[in-house]
N, C-alpha and C positions, 0 to 999 in steps of 0.2 A: 230642677224648684217644679215640682208641679202645678196641676192647675188649679186655681182656690175657686170658692164658691162663695158668692156676695154672702154680708151678714144677713142676720134679721133685720136691722135697722135701715139696711141698703135697700131689704127687698119692700121693707116698708114706705121708705121711699121713693122707690117706682114704682109702686102699686098706686100711690097718693097722685102721683104727676098722672100715672095712665086712667085713672079714672075721673084728671080732671080733666084730660083730652077729651075722653069718652062725650061726656057731659057736652063739651064743644058740636057736638056731632057735625067733625068738618068736612065725612063723607058725602055730607049733601050739596054742597059748595066746590070741593076743593076732587079733582078727579087725578088718574095718575098721573096724566104727563105735565101736572103743574110740579112741579119737581123746584126744590130752594135745597138751601145748603145752610151749615151753620159749622162756624171752625170750634173745635175745639180747646178752651183757655187753656187747657193742661196740658197736650198736646202738641195744638198748633194743627191737627188731623180738619182737614174739611169731611161734614158728615153730610150725606147728600138725601132727601124725605120724597116721599111720597105717600097719597094718604090712597088706600087699597079699597073697593067695596070687593068682594066674589059672592055677593051675597046670591046663592039659589036653590036649586030643590033641594039638596044635600043639605042645608042649614046655612045660618045667619051669620057671617065671616067677615068684618071689617079689619083693617090693618094700618099702622101708621111703621111705614119701612125707610129702615134705616141704611143707608149705605154709606161702608165705611173708607176713608181715602182714596186713593187711584182705582183698586180692584174694586172695591165698591163701585164705581163710576164706570166702569167699564163693565160690569153685572148689568148696572141701568140703564144706558143707553143703547146696550143689547136687549135689555126686553123692550125698549122702548120702539127699535130699529125693526122691531119682528125679526131679526136675522136667525132665530130657530124655533119650530114647531112650538105652538107652548105647550107641551108638553112633554118637551126635550130640555127648556130651557128652566125646570124646575131643579136641573141637576148642576145644572152652570152659574147659577143665583151664587152670588155673598151680600149677603142683609141680615142682619139683626129686625126681628120684629117683633111691635107689641100687638099683640093680637085680639081680637074679641068675637069672641065665635059661641059657637053652643058648647055644653057642658062633657057632650063628647068629642069633640077635637082637642079635648087636655087628655095630659100623659097623669101615669100614678103620684110621678110626679112635681105636678103642677098642681095638683089640688093638695097634695104634702104641704106645699110652701104656702098656698092659701087656709090650710085648717090653722097653722103654725102663729098666721097672723090674724086669726080670730076674722076672717072674712067670712062674708055671705053673697054670693048672686044667687039670684034667680032669671030666668026665663031667658029666650033667644038670644044670642046676642055678647050678652052682658058678661059671660065669664073672660075674663085676663089671664096671658100666659105671654113668655117674653122667650123666643126661640131665636135661633142663629141659626145659618145655613148657611152652609161651606160649598165650593164646588166640586164634585163626586161625593160628598157627605148627608150619611142621612140627618136632619135637623136634630137640634138639642137645647138644652136649656144652655140661658146664657151663664156663662164664668163671673167669676167678679170686674176683669177688663172690665169687658162687652158693658155689662153694668154700669161700672162707672162712665164711659162714652155715655151712655145713656143720660143719666142722672147731668153730666155737665153739660147737654144739647138739649133736653125736651123742654125745658120750660120755656126755649127761645122757639124751637121748634109749635110750640101752642102759638105763642102771640105770632107767631108770622104765620099762621091758617087762619087768627082772625083777622089778621091784618090784609089779606087776601078779602074776609067775606068782605069785610069794609071796603073794599079796595080792588071791585070785580077788573076793570081794564088792567090791572096787573096781570094777570091771569093767561093776556093777550101777548104778554110782551116779548119781543124776541129771541132774550137774556134772559138770564138765571138768577133770582133774586139769591146772592150767599152774604150769610152773619158772619161778620167777620169779629173777632175778637181781640185786645191785647188787656194785657193784665198791666194794673199801675196803683202799686202798693194792694189793699187786698180786695183792694178795687177791680172789679171787670168791664170795661168799657167795648159795646158794642156798637156795630158800624155795618148799615148796608152796602152792597155793591150790586150790580150788573156787572154780568161777565157771559160768553157766548161760550157753552160748554162742548167739547169736544177728547175725543179718546186719546187718553193720556202714551205717551210713548209707551213702551216697556223692555223691560229686560229677558231676554227668551233665548233658553237651549236650543241651540240648532248644530247642524252636521254643519261642517265644507262642503259641498257640492261637488269641489273637485277632486276632494280624497276619497267623497262617496263611491265616484267614477272609477278614479285609479287603482284601490286599492281594493273595493268592494267588488262592484259590477267587472272590471278587466282580470281580476283576479280569481271571480269565479267560471271566466270566459263561454258566458249561460249561448246557449243557439237561438236562434229569434223563430219566430213563431207566427200565426194567424190570429192567436189569441182576442178578445176583446177581454183585458179586469176590471172586473169594480171593486173596487175600495171604498168601505165604509166603515163607521165609527158607531156606535150608541152606549149606556151605560144598560145594565143586566138590571132586573128590578130587584134583584136580590140580594140590600144586604151583607157584607161579611167582615168581622174582626178577624184586625191582624192575627191577634191569637187568643186564651181566654182572658188573660188577664189585662189586656185591653182596652182602651175606653172607646177609643176610635172603630167608629164603624163605617165603613163606605160603598159605597155601589161600585163595582168590577169595570173598567174599559175596556171594552171589549173592540177588537177591531178583526174586520174580519175581508178577503179576499175571494172573490167568486166570479166563476166563467160569465158573463154575463148573455151570453146567448145558449149556453145550457143551463146556466144557473145552477152548476155544480158548483160547489164548497170548492177551494183550493186549499186557505189557509186561515189560520187565525192565529188572532194573538190574545194578550189578559196586561189589563196596567192597570196600576193605581191611580188616578187621575191626577192630574198639577198641571196649573195652569201654566208654571214657567216649562213646561216639558214637553205641550202638549204637541208642540213640532217636529220631537222627535220620533216619534210612534209613527207617522204614516211612512218613516223614513228608512225605522226597522221594521217597518211590518212588509214595505216594498222589498228590500235585502234579503231580508230572512226567506220570503218567497221566491224568488229569484233563486235562490241558494235551492231551496228544496226541487225546486223543479228543473233546474238547471235549464230555465230559457225566458226570453223577455216577449212579451205582447204588442201585438200590433197599436196597438190602445187601448187605455186604463181612461174612467168615468169614475167622476167621485160627485159629491154635492154638498161637500163644506167647501168656504172658500180658503181656509186656511192649510185644508190639505192639499187642494188645488195651485195657492202660491210655494209650499215645500216644497210639492214634488215635481211645479212645473220646473224648477231650475236644475233637476238633479236626469227627467225624461226627456226631455228639450235635447241635448249634447246626443241621446240614444235613438233621435229620431224617432219617438214614441207620442203617438197624441196622446194629446189630453183634453177630456173635457166636462165642462161643467155642467152638472144637469141640476133641475131640482127633485125628483127623485130618482132612484138605484129599483128597480122593481125585485128584483133577487134578493135586495138586503131586505125590501118591505113586505116580501113575503116568511124572510127571518125573526122576524120582528112578531108579525101575526101567528107565528109558532110559538114561539115563546112564550107571546102575551095567552094564547089557548092553553098550554100547559101548566097556566098560573091559575088557571080560571076551571081547570077541570076537581 
């Protein structure tokens, strides 16, 4: 079953709700840290919201951001915790965005929908679009399922923003407002409760460290060296398609191993990023590097906490020192080279 697009009537309802939200100017009293949730009465999924104002020299841009379910919550908490640099967080975001921007931010598809609806927008920050951001993928226009999620929750999101305006003391509470829903016949009963947000448990693909060592490292029988390896991961900024017919456009997830002393490259790996599989990439890259070099380093430096935690269980029994650092200079130089090549 293919992905379907919203009907013209669904688009009309979405734009009506977006215009209603825009007229509240909620960004004047709501900050991105003022998070709240609304439960989708159709699926029971909790959608988390915040209001964003990123207007600047490049133009006016306001947004109501929806983070769907547990995956969205993880994305939201990583943003609030500033887990990654701002320019990297973009690639890890799991968000549906109702965006109010200058015309230049809209795609041809956005403009075609506005034209079909007979809508007219003028001026800075007045053009409406609806975008889906998934980890590792190029942002795209929303599909029918995502439109229905917005239609089920936007009215309540607007109401909550107005409630925060009239009761500013709610913004400083330690807990987060979640508006739950319950269907009773044709009616929906809404109820507010306050909860403490935390990272939900994840089901992740991982390797058994004992098996990696016994069937991987010991089978290779590598020599020990005095090298220090730097292992880092980044998204390459040029998006690609799986094939010509595919609608999926993603950013390649690039892993690199470098000598942290000489800054020479040792190995690399290319992956199609998946949050569920992200802990397998550092192990695969480490094993492949040991295999092609036939040696083990004296120490390894990484800058990502997930990479550190998954490698620690493997390198500790091998008596390889592992260090978590804020920045890896050879990797930073590599990023600068990539950025410079794009600007030429």
